[in-house]
C-alpha positions, 0 to 999 in steps of 0.5 A, a space after each residue: 500500500 505504501 509503495 502505491 502511494 509513493 509512486 503516485 506522489 512522485 507522479 503528482 509532484 512532477 505534474 504540479 512542477 510541470 504545470 507551475 513551469 507552464 504558468 511561468 510568464 515569459 517575455 514576448 520574444 521567448 513565448 514561442 520557445 516555451 517548452 511543452 512541460 506537461 507533454 514532456 512529463 506525460 511522455 516520460 511517465 508513459 515511457 516509464 510505467 505504461 501499465 499505470 500511466 496512459 491515455 486516460 492520465 494524459 486526457 485528464 492532464 489535457 483537460 486541466 491544461 485547457 482550463 488553465 489556458 482558457 482553451 476550448 475544453 478538450 483541445 489539449 486533452 485530445 492532443 495529449 491523449 494522442 501523444 500518450 497513445 503513440 508513446 505507450 504503443 512504442 514505449 519498448 522501442 523508444 526506451 532502448 534508444 540513446 537519449 539523443 534519439 529519444 530527444 528526436 522522438 520526443 521532439 517529433 511527438 511534441 511537434 505533432 501536439 503543438 501542431 494540433 494546438 496551432 491548427 485548432 487555435 487558428 481554425 477556431 479563431 480564438 487566438 491567432 498564432 504564427 508558425 513560430 508556436 512550433 518552436 516549443 518542440 525544439 526546446 522540448 527536444 533539447 530539454 528532454 535529456 535533463 528532464 529524463 534524468 531528473 524524472 528518472 531519479 525521482 522515480 527511483 527514489 520513490 522505489 517502484 
C-alpha cells in the first residue's frame, strides 16, 4: 500500500512542477520557445510505467491544461491523449534508444501536439498564432535529456 502511494506522489509532484513551469510568464520574444512541460512529463511517465500511466492520465492532464489556458475544453486533452497513445504503443522501442534519439522522438511527438494546438487555435479563431508556436518542440527536444534524468531519479527514489 505504501509503495502505491509513493509512486503516485512522485507522479503528482512532477505534474504540479510541470504545470507551475507552464504558468511561468515569459517575455514576448521567448513565448514561442516555451517548452511543452506537461507533454514532456506525460511522455516520460508513459515511457516509464505504461501499465499505470496512459491515455486516460494524459486526457485528464489535457483537460486541466485547457482550463488553465482558457482553451476550448478538450483541445489539449485530445492532443495529449494522442501523444500518450503513440508513446505507450512504442514505449519498448523508444526506451532502448540513446537519449539523443529519444530527444528526436520526443521532439517529433511534441511537434505533432503543438501542431494540433496551432491548427485548432487558428481554425477556431480564438487566438491567432504564427508558425513560430512550433518552436516549443525544439526546446522540448533539447530539454528532454535533463528532464529524463531528473524524472528518472525521482522515480527511483520513490522505489517502484
